Every structure is written in C-alpha cells, then in structure tokens.
C-alpha positions in Angstrom: 117.0 199.9 -1.6 118.4 196.4 -1.2 117.6 194.1 -4.1 118.2 190.7 -2.5 117.3 189.2 0.8 121.0 188.9 1.6 121.7 192.6 1.0 118.6 193.5 2.9 119.8 191.6 5.9 123.3 193.1 5.6 121.7 196.6 5.5 119.7 195.8 8.7 122.9 194.5 10.4 124.8 197.6 9.3 122.2 199.9 10.8 122.2 198.0 14.1 126.1 198.0 14.3 126.2 201.7 13.4 123.9 202.5 16.3 125.9 200.4 18.7 129.2 201.9 17.6 127.8 205.4 17.7 126.7 204.9 21.3 130.1 203.5 22.2 132.0 206.4 20.6 129.7 208.8 22.4 130.3 207.1 25.7 134.1 207.2 25.2 134.0 210.9 24.2 132.1 211.6 27.4 134.8 210.0 29.5 137.5 212.0 27.7 135.5 215.2 28.2 135.3 214.5 31.9 139.1 214.2 32.0 139.6 217.4 30.1 137.1 219.3 32.3 139.0 218.1 35.4 142.3 219.3 33.8 140.7 222.6 33.0 139.6 223.0 36.6 143.1 222.4 37.8 142.1 219.6 40.2 144.9 216.9 39.8 143.1 214.3 42.0 139.9 214.6 40.0 141.8 214.5 36.7 143.7 211.4 37.8 140.5 209.7 38.9 138.8 210.6 35.6 141.7 209.4 33.6 141.7 206.0 35.5 138.1 205.5 34.5 138.6 206.7 30.9 141.5 204.4 30.1 139.6 201.0 30.2 136.7 202.6 28.2 139.1 203.7 25.5 140.8 200.3 25.3 137.4 198.6 25.2 136.6 200.8 22.2 139.7 199.4 20.6 138.7 195.8 21.2 135.2 196.4 19.9 136.6 198.0 16.7 135.3 201.6 17.3 138.8 203.1 17.5 142.2 202.1 16.1 144.7 201.0 18.8 147.2 203.7 18.0 144.4 206.4 18.2 143.4 205.3 21.6 147.1 205.0 22.8 147.7 208.6 21.5 144.7 210.0 23.2 145.6 208.3 26.5 149.2 209.4 26.2 148.3 213.0 25.6 145.7 213.1 28.4 148.1 211.5 30.9 150.8 213.9 30.0 148.4 216.8 30.6 147.3 215.3 34.0 150.9 214.8 35.0 151.7 218.4 34.1 149.2 219.7 36.6 151.0 220.9 39.7 
C-alpha cells in the first residue's frame, strides 16, 4: 500500500494508464489478427484492405508509447510481405 499521498496518486495514475494501454494493445492485436485471418483465407484484396487499416493503428500505438517503433515497423514489414506473397 502507498505510504504517502504522492505515492497513492502515482499508484492511481499507473492503474489508469495500465488500463488505457491494455485496451490500446488489445485493439492493435485485433487489427493484426484480422490481417492474418485474411492472409490465411487467401483473399489478397481483403488482406490488403485489412493491412491498410492496421498500419495507422500500429503507428498510433507507437506514438502513444504502447509499442516500440522498431517493433511496429517489424510487424508491418512482415505482414506486408505476407500480403504481397499472396497470389
């Protein structure tokens, strides 16, 4: 338990921030899953559309501090390569 008012406030802020980041991370993972499902189905048009909607979400996660920039870039690069490989 927090001993000072300052540490109590910091604990409350951490809880709030954790919930927000958790929701953001979950939202981004959902977008990524939609791209992967479209790739698995073999529908290139759907996969391309899903990737186009997932990219800004991933980069928004970077600006909000949920993901590291290189992590998001790596995920986008791998997903786009898989979409491109669909024939």
